[in-house]
KOLSEKOL-866362 format. One line per 4 residues: number of its first residue (from 1); their letters; for each residue x, y, z of N, C-alpha, C. Coordinates in nm, 2 decimals. Layout:
REM KOLSEKOL-866362
NUM	a	X:Y:Z:X:Y:Z:X:Y:Z; ...;
This chain:
REM KOLSEKOL-866362
1	xxxx	0.06:-0.12:-0.01:0.01:0.01:0.02:0.09:0.11:-0.02; 0.04:0.24:-0.07:0.10:0.41:-0.04:0.11:0.45:0.14; 0.21:0.51:0.11:0.28:0.53:0.23:0.28:0.67:0.22; 0.22:0.75:0.30:0.21:0.92:0.27:0.12:0.95:0.19;
5	xxxx	0.09:1.08:0.15:0.00:1.11:0.07:0.04:1.14:-0.04; -0.02:1.11:-0.16:-0.03:1.05:-0.30:-0.03:1.19:-0.47; 0.09:1.21:-0.43:0.13:1.30:-0.56:0.14:1.27:-0.68; 0.01:1.29:-0.77:0.06:1.27:-0.91:0.06:1.31:-0.99;
9	xxxx	0.17:1.37:-1.07:0.08:1.49:-1.18:0.08:1.43:-1.33; 0.04:1.46:-1.40:-0.04:1.42:-1.50:-0.01:1.48:-1.63; 0.05:1.43:-1.73:0.15:1.51:-1.82:0.09:1.46:-1.97; 0.07:1.53:-2.06:0.02:1.53:-2.22:0.00:1.67:-2.26;
13	xxxx	-0.01:1.63:-2.43:-0.02:1.77:-2.48:-0.12:1.83:-2.45; -0.14:1.96:-2.52:-0.23:2.06:-2.56:-0.39:1.91:-2.62; -0.52:1.89:-2.62:-0.61:1.86:-2.66:-0.58:1.67:-2.62; -0.48:1.62:-2.57:-0.47:1.46:-2.51:-0.56:1.43:-2.46;
17	xxxx	-0.68:1.49:-2.37:-0.79:1.50:-2.25:-0.75:1.44:-2.10; -0.62:1.58:-2.11:-0.57:1.55:-1.96:-0.73:1.57:-1.87; -0.80:1.69:-1.92:-0.86:1.74:-1.81:-1.03:1.65:-1.78; -1.08:1.55:-1.90:-1.15:1.41:-1.91:-1.09:1.36:-1.84;
21	xxxx	-0.99:1.30:-1.84:-0.92:1.16:-1.74:-0.90:1.22:-1.64; -0.87:1.33:-1.62:-0.81:1.36:-1.45:-0.96:1.36:-1.34; -1.04:1.43:-1.45:-1.22:1.39:-1.34:-1.23:1.27:-1.32; -1.21:1.19:-1.41:-1.24:1.03:-1.35:-1.14:0.97:-1.26;
25	xxxx	-1.05:1.05:-1.25:-0.91:0.97:-1.19:-0.94:1.04:-1.08; -0.94:1.16:-1.05:-0.97:1.19:-0.91:-1.11:1.18:-0.81; -1.19:1.10:-0.92:-1.28:1.06:-0.83:-1.29:0.92:-0.80; -1.20:0.85:-0.89:-1.17:0.71:-0.81:-1.08:0.70:-0.70;
29	xxxx	-1.00:0.78:-0.70:-0.89:0.84:-0.62:-0.92:0.89:-0.50; -0.98:0.98:-0.52:-1.06:1.07:-0.39:-0.91:1.14:-0.38; -0.88:1.17:-0.45:-0.78:1.30:-0.46:-0.87:1.43:-0.56; -0.84:1.54:-0.47:-0.77:1.68:-0.53:-0.79:1.73:-0.66;
33	xxxx	-0.80:1.80:-0.70:-0.76:1.81:-0.83:-0.70:1.93:-0.85; -0.58:1.94:-0.90:-0.52:2.11:-0.85:-0.48:2.11:-1.01; -0.54:2.24:-1.10:-0.48:2.26:-1.22:-0.49:2.42:-1.21; -0.35:2.42:-1.25:-0.27:2.54:-1.29:-0.37:2.66:-1.31;
37	xxxx	-0.48:2.65:-1.42:-0.50:2.76:-1.49:-0.66:2.77:-1.36; -0.70:2.68:-1.27:-0.77:2.78:-1.15:-0.68:2.81:-1.04; -0.59:2.80:-1.04:-0.55:2.84:-0.95:-0.52:2.99:-1.01; -0.45:2.99:-1.12:-0.39:3.13:-1.15:-0.54:3.19:-1.09;
41	xxxx	-0.69:3.19:-1.15:-0.80:3.25:-1.12:-0.87:3.26:-1.00; -0.85:3.17:-0.93:-0.88:3.18:-0.78:-0.78:3.33:-0.73; -0.60:3.29:-0.76:-0.52:3.40:-0.67:-0.59:3.55:-0.76; -0.59:3.57:-0.85:-0.68:3.67:-0.93:-0.78:3.76:-0.86;
45	xxxx	-0.87:3.61:-0.94:-1.02:3.71:-0.86:-1.04:3.72:-0.69; -0.96:3.65:-0.62:-0.97:3.68:-0.51:-0.83:3.77:-0.44; -0.75:3.84:-0.51:-0.65:3.90:-0.49:-0.59:3.90:-0.39; -0.55:3.81:-0.38:-0.48:3.74:-0.31:-0.33:3.83:-0.29;
49	xxxx	-0.26:3.85:-0.25:-0.07:3.80:-0.21:0.01:3.79:-0.32; 0.01:3.71:-0.33:0.06:3.64:-0.47:0.00:3.65:-0.59; -0.17:3.69:-0.65:-0.24:3.71:-0.73:-0.20:3.84:-0.74; -0.18:3.93:-0.68:-0.16:4.06:-0.71:-0.01:4.06:-0.75;
53	xxxx	0.05:3.98:-0.71:0.23:3.96:-0.75:0.23:3.93:-0.92; 0.16:3.84:-0.92:0.12:3.75:-1.12:0.06:3.88:-1.18; -0.05:3.93:-1.09:-0.09:4.02:-1.20:-0.01:4.12:-1.22; 0.06:4.18:-1.12:0.20:4.28:-1.20:0.29:4.23:-1.30;
57	xxxx	0.28:4.19:-1.32:0.37:4.04:-1.45:0.31:4.03:-1.54; 0.18:4.01:-1.50:0.09:4.01:-1.66:0.05:4.13:-1.69; 0.01:4.19:-1.64:-0.02:4.32:-1.71:0.09:4.37:-1.77; 0.23:4.35:-1.74:0.30:4.38:-1.81:0.35:4.29:-1.94;
61	xxxx	0.27:4.15:-1.95:0.30:4.14:-2.06:0.40:4.04:-2.05; 0.44:4.02:-1.89:0.56:3.91:-1.87:0.53:3.79:-1.80; 0.58:3.66:-1.82:0.58:3.55:-1.82:0.60:3.54:-1.59; 0.45:3.50:-1.52:0.49:3.49:-1.39:0.58:3.41:-1.36;
65	xxxx	0.69:3.44:-1.29:0.80:3.40:-1.22:0.78:3.25:-1.09; 0.87:3.18:-1.13:0.80:3.07:-1.14:0.83:2.99:-1.00; 0.89:3.15:-0.90:0.87:3.13:-0.75:0.72:3.17:-0.71; 0.66:3.25:-0.78:0.55:3.27:-0.74:0.44:3.18:-0.79;
69	xxxx	0.43:3.13:-0.92:0.38:3.01:-0.95:0.36:2.87:-0.83; 0.48:2.81:-0.80:0.54:2.76:-0.67:0.49:2.78:-0.53; 0.48:2.90:-0.51:0.40:2.98:-0.43:0.28:2.93:-0.41; 0.20:2.94:-0.57:0.06:2.95:-0.51:0.05:2.84:-0.49;
73	xxxx	0.10:2.68:-0.60:0.13:2.61:-0.64:0.14:2.52:-0.47; 0.19:2.54:-0.39:0.23:2.49:-0.24:0.14:2.55:-0.15; 0.06:2.64:-0.20:-0.03:2.69:-0.04:-0.15:2.58:-0.11; -0.24:2.62:-0.19:-0.28:2.47:-0.24:-0.29:2.32:-0.17;
77	xxxx	-0.15:2.30:-0.17:-0.15:2.15:-0.17:-0.12:2.14:0.05; -0.11:2.28:0.09:-0.12:2.28:0.19:-0.24:2.24:0.27; -0.36:2.30:0.18:-0.48:2.31:0.26:-0.56:2.15:0.28; -0.58:2.12:0.38:-0.65:2.03:0.43:-0.75:1.92:0.31;
81	xxxx	-0.79:1.96:0.21:-0.86:1.86:0.11:-0.73:1.78:0.02; -0.57:1.81:0.07:-0.49:1.78:-0.01:-0.40:1.71:0.13; -0.48:1.66:0.20:-0.38:1.60:0.31:-0.32:1.45:0.26; -0.43:1.38:0.19:-0.41:1.25:0.12:-0.35:1.24:-0.02;
85	xxxx	-0.29:1.40:-0.04:-0.23:1.43:-0.15:-0.33:1.48:-0.30; -0.29:1.49:-0.40:-0.34:1.55:-0.54:-0.30:1.50:-0.66; -0.39:1.53:-0.69:-0.39:1.55:-0.92:-0.32:1.67:-0.97; -0.18:1.65:-1.03:-0.17:1.80:-1.04:-0.17:1.79:-1.19;
89	xxxx	-0.23:1.89:-1.25:-0.25:1.89:-1.40:-0.18:2.07:-1.48; -0.14:2.08:-1.51:-0.11:2.20:-1.65:0.04:2.24:-1.54; 0.09:2.20:-1.44:0.18:2.20:-1.37:0.30:2.09:-1.32; 0.40:2.10:-1.33:0.47:2.18:-1.36:0.49:2.18:-1.51;
93	xxxx	0.56:2.26:-1.64:0.53:2.29:-1.72:0.67:2.29:-1.79; 0.78:2.32:-1.69:0.93:2.32:-1.73:1.02:2.21:-1.64; 1.14:2.23:-1.68:1.19:2.12:-1.54:1.25:2.20:-1.46; 1.24:2.33:-1.46:1.30:2.41:-1.39:1.18:2.43:-1.23;
97	xxxx	1.05:2.45:-1.31:0.92:2.41:-1.21:0.92:2.32:-1.13; 0.98:2.15:-1.19:0.94:2.05:-1.23:1.10:2.05:-1.04; 1.17:2.10:-1.10:1.31:2.09:-0.97:1.24:2.20:-0.87; 1.17:2.29:-0.87:1.17:2.31:-0.69:1.02:2.24:-0.69;
101	xxxx	0.91:2.18:-0.76:0.84:2.12:-0.66:0.93:2.00:-0.59; 0.99:1.94:-0.64:1.05:1.85:-0.58:1.08:1.90:-0.46; 1.18:1.99:-0.46:1.25:2.04:-0.35:1.19:2.10:-0.24; 1.07:2.20:-0.32:0.90:2.18:-0.16:0.89:2.10:-0.11;
105	xxxx	0.87:1.95:-0.18:0.79:1.88:-0.14:0.88:1.79:0.00; 1.00:1.78:-0.08:1.13:1.72:-0.03:1.11:1.77:0.16; 1.13:1.89:0.18:1.12:1.98:0.24:1.01:1.91:0.36; 0.91:1.87:0.30:0.74:1.87:0.38:0.78:1.68:0.40;
109	xxxx	0.88:1.61:0.36:0.89:1.47:0.34:0.81:1.43:0.26; 0.80:1.45:0.13:0.67:1.41:0.05:0.74:1.43:-0.10; 0.74:1.31:-0.23:0.73:1.33:-0.32:0.64:1.35:-0.40; 0.71:1.31:-0.57:0.63:1.23:-0.65:0.56:1.09:-0.66;
113	xxxx	0.47:1.02:-0.66:0.51:0.91:-0.72:0.48:0.85:-0.82; 0.40:0.96:-0.90:0.31:0.87:-0.99:0.33:0.98:-1.14; 0.41:1.00:-1.25:0.40:1.08:-1.36:0.35:1.01:-1.47; 0.23:0.98:-1.48:0.15:0.89:-1.63:0.17:1.01:-1.76;
117	xxxx	0.23:1.02:-1.83:0.21:1.09:-2.01:0.08:1.02:-2.09; 0.05:1.12:-2.07:-0.06:1.05:-2.22:-0.04:1.10:-2.35; -0.01:1.04:-2.44:0.11:1.00:-2.56:-0.02:1.00:-2.64; 0.00:1.12:-2.74:-0.10:1.11:-2.86:-0.03:1.16:-2.99;
121	xxxx	-0.03:1.10:-3.14:0.06:1.16:-3.19:0.01:1.33:-3.24; 0.09:1.40:-3.28:0.05:1.55:-3.32:-0.09:1.53:-3.41; -0.06:1.48:-3.49:-0.17:1.51:-3.61:-0.33:1.46:-3.62; -0.32:1.34:-3.50:-0.45:1.31:-3.42:-0.50:1.44:-3.33;
125	xxxx	-0.40:1.48:-3.24:-0.40:1.61:-3.19:-0.49:1.75:-3.29; -0.43:1.76:-3.38:-0.44:1.88:-3.45:-0.63:1.83:-3.49; -0.64:1.66:-3.58:-0.75:1.66:-3.60:-0.88:1.69:-3.50; -0.83:1.59:-3.38:-0.95:1.67:-3.30:-1.03:1.76:-3.27;
129	xxxx	-0.92:1.84:-3.27:-0.90:2.00:-3.24:-0.98:2.07:-3.35; -0.89:2.05:-3.39:-0.92:2.11:-3.60:-1.06:2.05:-3.63; -1.14:1.99:-3.61:-1.30:1.93:-3.61:-1.42:1.97:-3.49; -1.32:2.05:-3.41:-1.48:2.12:-3.28:-1.52:2.22:-3.36;
133	xxxx	-1.66:2.21:-3.30:-1.72:2.33:-3.35:-1.81:2.34:-3.22; -1.83:2.49:-3.24:-1.92:2.53:-3.12:-2.02:2.62:-3.16; -2.16:2.57:-3.12:-2.26:2.70:-3.13:-2.24:2.82:-3.08; -2.31:2.92:-3.17:-2.29:3.05:-3.13:-2.38:3.11:-3.07;
137	xxxx	-2.52:2.99:-3.00:-2.56:3.05:-2.93:-2.54:3.00:-2.78; -2.58:2.84:-2.76:-2.57:2.82:-2.61:-2.40:2.78:-2.59; -2.30:2.72:-2.70:-2.20:2.70:-2.63:-2.16:2.56:-2.71; -2.28:2.46:-2.66:-2.30:2.32:-2.71:-2.17:2.31:-2.83;
141	xxxx	-2.03:2.17:-2.75:-1.98:2.16:-2.88:-2.00:2.03:-2.91; -1.97:2.04:-3.09:-2.00:1.91:-3.18:-1.82:1.89:-3.21; -1.83:1.80:-3.29:-1.75:1.73:-3.37:-1.77:1.70:-3.51; -1.72:1.70:-3.64:-1.77:1.71:-3.76:-1.71:1.58:-3.80;
145	xxxx	-1.66:1.51:-3.69:-1.61:1.38:-3.72:-1.65:1.25:-3.63; -1.63:1.26:-3.51:-1.68:1.23:-3.36:-1.84:1.29:-3.34; -1.83:1.40:-3.31:-2.02:1.41:-3.28:-2.09:1.53:-3.39; -2.12:1.46:-3.50:-2.15:1.60:-3.63:-2.29:1.59:-3.53;
149	xxxx	-2.30:1.73:-3.60:-2.45:1.85:-3.57:-2.59:1.69:-3.68; -2.66:1.67:-3.63:-2.78:1.64:-3.73:-2.77:1.69:-3.87; -2.78:1.83:-3.86:-2.75:1.95:-3.97:-2.64:2.02:-3.96; -2.56:1.98:-4.05:-2.42:2.06:-4.06:-2.43:2.19:-4.02;
153	xxxx	-2.35:2.23:-3.97:-2.34:2.39:-3.94:-2.42:2.43:-3.85; -2.53:2.38:-3.78:-2.67:2.39:-3.76:-2.67:2.34:-3.55; -2.67:2.37:-3.47:-2.64:2.31:-3.35:-2.80:2.27:-3.36; -2.84:2.11:-3.28:-2.93:2.01:-3.26:-3.01:2.13:-3.15;
157	xxxx	-2.94:2.18:-3.10:-3.02:2.24:-2.97:-3.12:2.33:-2.98; -3.07:2.48:-2.99:-3.11:2.60:-3.06:-3.14:2.61:-3.21; -3.09:2.53:-3.31:-3.09:2.56:-3.45:-2.96:2.71:-3.45; -2.88:2.75:-3.39:-2.79:2.80:-3.38:-2.69:2.78:-3.52;
161	xxxx	-2.61:2.90:-3.49:-2.47:2.90:-3.62:-2.36:2.82:-3.52; -2.29:2.75:-3.64:-2.19:2.68:-3.56:-2.05:2.70:-3.64; -1.92:2.75:-3.50:-1.83:2.80:-3.60:-1.68:2.77:-3.53; -1.60:2.76:-3.61:-1.45:2.70:-3.52:-1.37:2.81:-3.46;
165	xxxx	-1.41:2.79:-3.33:-1.27:2.95:-3.31:-1.17:2.91:-3.30; -1.09:3.03:-3.32:-0.95:3.03:-3.35:-0.82:3.00:-3.30; -0.88:2.95:-3.18:-0.79:2.86:-3.14:-0.80:2.76:-3.17; -0.89:2.70:-3.19:-0.88:2.56:-3.26:-0.84:2.49:-3.42;
169	xxxx	-0.84:2.61:-3.50:-0.76:2.61:-3.62:-0.66:2.59:-3.67; -0.63:2.47:-3.70:-0.52:2.35:-3.78:-0.40:2.39:-3.72; -0.37:2.56:-3.74:-0.23:2.62:-3.78:-0.17:2.62:-3.61; -0.27:2.68:-3.52:-0.35:2.78:-3.40:-0.29:2.58:-3.28;
173	xxxx	-0.35:2.50:-3.34:-0.29:2.35:-3.26:-0.13:2.35:-3.30; -0.09:2.34:-3.38:0.03:2.33:-3.45:0.11:2.42:-3.34; 0.10:2.49:-3.35:0.17:2.61:-3.27:0.18:2.61:-3.15; 0.05:2.57:-3.09:0.05:2.51:-2.96:0.14:2.41:-2.91;
177	xxxx	0.13:2.31:-3.02:0.20:2.15:-2.99:0.36:2.19:-3.00; 0.39:2.27:-3.07:0.57:2.35:-3.11:0.58:2.37:-2.96; 0.51:2.45:-2.88:0.56:2.52:-2.73:0.55:2.42:-2.72; 0.46:2.29:-2.69:0.42:2.23:-2.59:0.56:2.13:-2.60;
181	xxxx	0.62:2.10:-2.68:0.73:1.97:-2.74:0.85:2.07:-2.68; 0.84:2.16:-2.70:1.00:2.28:-2.65:0.97:2.33:-2.51; 0.94:2.30:-2.42:0.91:2.37:-2.31:0.87:2.28:-2.22; 0.73:2.22:-2.21:0.70:2.08:-2.14:0.77:1.91:-2.22;
185	xxxx	0.80:1.91:-2.28:0.82:1.78:-2.34:0.91:1.72:-2.21; 1.06:1.78:-2.21:1.20:1.77:-2.14:1.14:1.67:-2.03; 1.01:1.73:-1.99:0.95:1.71:-1.86:0.97:1.52:-1.87; 0.89:1.45:-2.03:0.94:1.29:-1.96:0.99:1.31:-1.98;
189	xxxx	1.15:1.31:-1.99:1.29:1.26:-1.98:1.34:1.25:-1.83; 1.26:1.40:-1.74:1.35:1.38:-1.61:1.24:1.30:-1.51; 1.13:1.27:-1.55:1.03:1.15:-1.49:1.08:1.09:-1.51; 1.09:1.06:-1.59:1.17:0.89:-1.68:1.23:0.82:-1.55;
193	xxxx	1.38:0.98:-1.60:1.53:0.92:-1.55:1.48:0.89:-1.34; 1.38:0.95:-1.30:1.33:0.91:-1.16:1.24:0.80:-1.12; 1.19:0.74:-1.23:1.15:0.61:-1.23:1.01:0.63:-1.20; 0.99:0.76:-1.23:0.80:0.70:-1.17:0.71:0.75:-1.31;
197	xxxx	0.81:0.73:-1.41:0.68:0.83:-1.54:0.61:0.64:-1.61; 0.52:0.67:-1.62:0.43:0.58:-1.64:0.35:0.60:-1.82; 0.35:0.57:-1.94:0.35:0.62:-2.10:0.17:0.58:-2.10; 0.11:0.62:-2.16:-0.02:0.61:-2.13:-0.09:0.64:-2.29;
201	xxxx	-0.13:0.52:-2.38:-0.20:0.54:-2.53:-0.31:0.64:-2.47; -0.33:0.77:-2.50:-0.39:0.86:-2.54:-0.48:0.86:-2.66; -0.47:0.74:-2.74:-0.52:0.74:-2.93:-0.58:0.64:-2.91; -0.68:0.66:-2.80:-0.79:0.51:-2.80:-0.87:0.57:-2.69;
205	xxxx	-0.99:0.48:-2.72:-1.16:0.56:-2.67:-1.11:0.55:-2.48; -1.20:0.72:-2.44:-1.16:0.74:-2.31:-1.22:0.63:-2.23; -1.21:0.53:-2.20:-1.27:0.44:-2.12:-1.12:0.36:-2.12; -1.11:0.30:-2.25:-0.97:0.26:-2.25:-0.82:0.34:-2.19;
209	xxxx	-0.81:0.47:-2.16:-0.69:0.58:-2.13:-0.74:0.56:-2.01; -0.88:0.56:-1.98:-0.85:0.57:-1.79:-0.83:0.41:-1.72; -0.87:0.34:-1.79:-0.84:0.17:-1.74:-0.67:0.17:-1.70; -0.60:0.22:-1.85:-0.48:0.27:-1.84:-0.42:0.29:-1.72;
213	xxxx	-0.43:0.42:-1.71:-0.44:0.52:-1.63:-0.43:0.45:-1.45; -0.57:0.42:-1.48:-0.61:0.35:-1.30:-0.48:0.18:-1.24; -0.47:0.14:-1.39:-0.37:0.01:-1.35:-0.23:0.06:-1.34; -0.17:0.16:-1.38:-0.08:0.22:-1.39:0.00:0.31:-1.24;
217	xxxx	-0.13:0.34:-1.18:-0.11:0.42:-1.03:-0.13:0.29:-0.97; -0.25:0.19:-0.96:-0.21:0.04:-0.86:-0.07:0.00:-0.90; -0.04:-0.01:-0.95:0.10:-0.07:-1.01:0.21:0.03:-0.89; 0.20:0.15:-0.95:0.32:0.27:-0.88:0.27:0.25:-0.68;
221	xxxx	0.16:0.29:-0.68:0.10:0.24:-0.49:0.12:0.13:-0.42; 0.18:0.02:-0.50:0.20:-0.10:-0.46:0.36:-0.07:-0.44; 0.41:-0.03:-0.51:0.58:0.05:-0.48:0.60:0.06:-0.35; 0.56:0.17:-0.32:0.53:0.23:-0.21:0.53:0.21:-0.10;
């Protein structure tokens, strides 16, 4: 059985399904889901000291320094609902952030126990996102291949026009993937070297991906 809190980091490129998988895994493991985007919105919205510091950099169009981001994460992990551990999503994004997170956890006698990497070929990701269409009226999401509307370009619910968001255009998706591979993919080797990486095939049905994730978790927790 696992000893101490269970800290898991979910890796994967944009549109790999991390959010969907994290939601199911969180429920199965009864862990808190700590997403970096939620942390920033919470600190900015509540105008916390860290949020105000982050806003200064964001207002200048600069990247928020790692020490501020790390402080937000560690503050979140210190709350009672994370006493048993947490599922980290969207953080760390760089080797520097990973090293800082390791150091912060070590001071508390904890460490990362598993890092599943949801792997999906780039062209599959471009197809997934590039085929997405959104209703201008209600925001309902469709996919031209996997979840098409009954009538092309028209929402089934309210007849609203379906459109493609700029972020979903193939050229935009490829740019996001380029950034991911440059900044975040080195984490794959970083955690592999630590012996905590688990490769998961993300190019299969959601249920199959979840099954692989849970198997990886069960195997990892038996080790500790």
